[in-house]
N, C-alpha and C positions, 0 to 999 in steps of 0.2 A: 211250257208256256209259249203261246203263239206270238209271233212277231208280225202278224199280218198287217196290223195298223201301221207299223213303221215301214213295212215294205210298200204299202199303198202310198204312203206319204212320199217316200223316195221316188216312186214311179210317177207320181203326180208332178213332182218337181216344182217348177215355177208357174204352172198353169193356174189360171184364176179359179177361185173356189167353185164357180158355177159350171166349169167345163169338166166333162168326163175324161177319164183316163183313156187315151187313144188305144185302139186295138193293137197297134204295132208295139205297144209296151206290155201286152198281156203275157207274151212268152217269157219276158224278163221276170215279171212278177211270179209266174209259175216256177221258174228256175230257182227262185229264192225260197220256195215253200217246201216244207216237210210235212209229216203227218199231223202235227199240231195245227199248222196253218190250214191244211186241207179240212180238218175237223171244224175249224172256225169258219171256213168258207161255207161248208154245209149248214152250219148254224145260222149264218147270215142269210143264206138263201131262204131257209125256213122262216126266219123273222121277217124278211121282206115280203114273203108270200102272205104272212099273217097281216102285215101292215097294209098290203094291197086290199085285203078284205074290208078294211075300215075306211078306205078312201071312197068318197062319193063318186058315182058314175060320171057326173058332170065335171069332175075335176080332172080333165084330160091331161093337163101338164103334170100333175103329181103322179097320176097313173103311168104316164109315159116314162117319167124319171125312175119309178120303181121297177118297171119292166126292163129298162136299160140296165139298171144295177143287177137285177136277177140274171139277165143275159150275160153280162160281163162275168159275174161270179161262176155261172154254169160253165162258160167256155174256159175260164181259168182252171176250174176243177177238173175238166176233161184233160187238159194239158198236164196238170199235176198228177192225175191218175196214171197217165202214160209214163211219166218220169219215175213214179214210185213203184210201179210194178216191176218185179224182177224179170230180166231177160230170159225167155224160155230156152235159149240155146245153151 
């Protein structure tokens, strides 16, 4: 079972609901993630990409917010991948 939502809530802390999680917290988020969270991150990216297809072109704010979320999850996924891969040495 993934704990990603709880991890994101902890990372968000006392930030207002409309404020994104700052980049300086992404490493901490990634450090809390295991395979289940990585799978959920990939699922969220796919869902956000589908959501983006349904947003009107003129709705720049919504499109920007979705792109920011996709970017955040992609960057966290890269960090998690690096942490989960076994050391080749």
